[in-house]
N, C-alpha and C positions, 0 to 999 in steps of 0.2 A: 542830341541824344534824348529820347523819350524818358521821362522819370520812371516809366515801367522797366526801363532796360539798365537803370543806374546801378542796381545791385545784382544784376543778373540772375540767373537760376532757371531751372526748367522742371516741370512736372508731367507725369504721364500716369493715366489709370486705364486699365484693360479689363475686359471681363472675359471669364472663361466659363467652364461647366460647373456650375454650384460653387464657384469661387471667383474671386476679383483681386486684383493686384493694383498696387499704387507704388510709384518710385520717383525719386527726385535726385538731383545731384547735390553735392555738399559745398559748393563754392559761395562765398560772400565776397563781392567785389565792390569797388567804388570807381566806376567806369571801367578801364582796362587794368586798374590795379587790383590785385587780389589781397583782401583783407584777412579772410578766414577760410579754413578748409574743412570745417566741422559744423557749418550752418545748416541744420536740418529744417526743411520746409514741410514735413508732414507730421501732424499731430492727431492722436486717438481722440476720438469724440465719445465712443463707447465700445464694447467688446466687438461689435460688428461694423463700426463706421470709423474710417479715417479721413482726415481732412488735409488736402494740399494747397499751400498758398505761395504764388509766385508774385513778384513785383517789388515794391518798396519794402525794404526790411523792417523799418519802424512800424510801418502799417501791417506787416505780417504779424509780428509780436503784439501789437495792439488788438488786431482781431482775434488771434488765438486766445487771449484772455477774455475778450468779448463774448466770443462763441463758448468758451467754458462756462462762464457765468450764466449765459441763456439757457444752456443745456441743462445746467444744475437746477435752474428755476423751473424749467419744464418737468424735469424728473420729480421734483417736490410737489408741484401743482397736480400733475396727472398721475403720479404714483406709478409710472411705468417707464421703461426705456424708450427713447425717441428712435423712430424708424428713419432710415436714409432719405426717403422722400419727403418727410417732414422737415428732417434737417436741412435738405436743399432749399426749401421754401422759407425756413428761417434765415438761412444765409442770404437769399434773395431779398427778403424783406429788410434785413438789417443793412445791406449795401444800398438798396433803394432809398432808405430813409436819409441817406447822406448824399444824395445824387447830385446836389448843388456844390458840394465841397467833398468829392468822393474819396474813399479809400482807395490807394493805388495798388491793387491787388486783383489777381484773376484766380478765385478759388476752383479747386477740383475735388470733387467728393466721390468716395468709393464705399461701398458696403454691400451687406448682404439684407435684403428686404424680405420681412416675414409675408408670406402669401396667406390668403384667406384659408387655405387647407393646412396651414401650419408649417409648411416647407419655407426654405430659403432661396432666394433667386438674387443673381448678381445685379447690382444698380450702380451706375456711374453717371455722374453729371458734372457740368462745368458752368461757369458764370462769368459775365464780363464785370467791369469795375463798378457798374451801376445795377447789377443783380439780374441781368437777362440770362435765364436759365437755358442750358443747351443739353439735351439728353441724347444719349448714343447706346447702341447695342454692342459696340465693339471697342472703342477706346476714345479717350478724351485727352487733349494736350494742352498746356499752357507754358508761358515762359518765352525767354528770348531764343531758344531753339525750336520753337514750337512748328515752324515751316519743315525743318529737317525731320522731326519726330513724325509728323504727318506723313512724309514720304517713306521713311523706313517702316513705319508701323503698317502702312497700307501693304507692303511687300510682304511682311513677316506674320501679321496676325491672321490667325484661322478660327473658325467658330469651334465651340466645345473643347477647349485645351483643358487639361487637367492642371492641377496646381504646380507641378515641376515643370511641365511644357510651358505653362503660362509665365513662371518666373524666368525660364530661359528666353522666352520671346520678349518680355518687357525689359529684361537686362540687356539684351543684344540691342534692342531698338534704342534705349536710353544712352548706352555708352558709344554706339556708332553716331548717334545724333549730336551728343555734346562734344565729341572729337572735332565736330565741323562748326562749332560756335565758340567764339572767343570769350564769352560771357557766361558759359556754363562749363561745369566738369568738376575736375579734382576729386573723383570718387562719387559713388552714389549710394543710396540706401533703398532697399526694396521691401515692401510688405505684401505678403500674399494671405489673404483673409479666406479661411475656409469655415464650414459650419463647427468643426471641431476645435480649431485653433488658429493663431496668427503666426505665421512664419516671418521672421525679420533677418535679412541678411545684408551685410555691407559689402560693397564692391569696390575694388581699387581701380582707379582709372588713370589716364595720362596725367602726369604732373607737370605739364608744360604749356 
């Protein structure tokens, strides 16, 4: 078993019309054994940016604190809130700096990017464990159920989904995918980021 699969877990981000969603399962495992059912893998970076981390649980908690420190330092130095694209490159450079002894995590970034005209547009990105960024207009997946997430998301995602439709789409995609993966599941949490608010919902999943 790969060290990336040891603790299990999956994350998906989807772009909609003027909104973005990110969701993860809640399982923490040690191989096939389930250790906890409330291990969140998504963390707020700012009011408009959320970060999902899959992989080794110890590196997830380490990077959560590391990115919190780096974003706080950015805010103090620049006197402004960090944008999703800037944060994505911060994540990339942080991971690449440890490329010879990497953090065993795959980050997924979701947020609303400020445009030159002053509006907000969806922004999603992912990275591998040495920080190679991957951008998408539709969805980004990571974790042990990533191949299942790709298949279901390809069938369900549509352009220009509103917040409620996007929530339904990402929820069905995640729940149906983790049901087919032994290392993910045991419930899920979904964040839908809109210009006005962030909607957080917890989902019940199969407990077997």
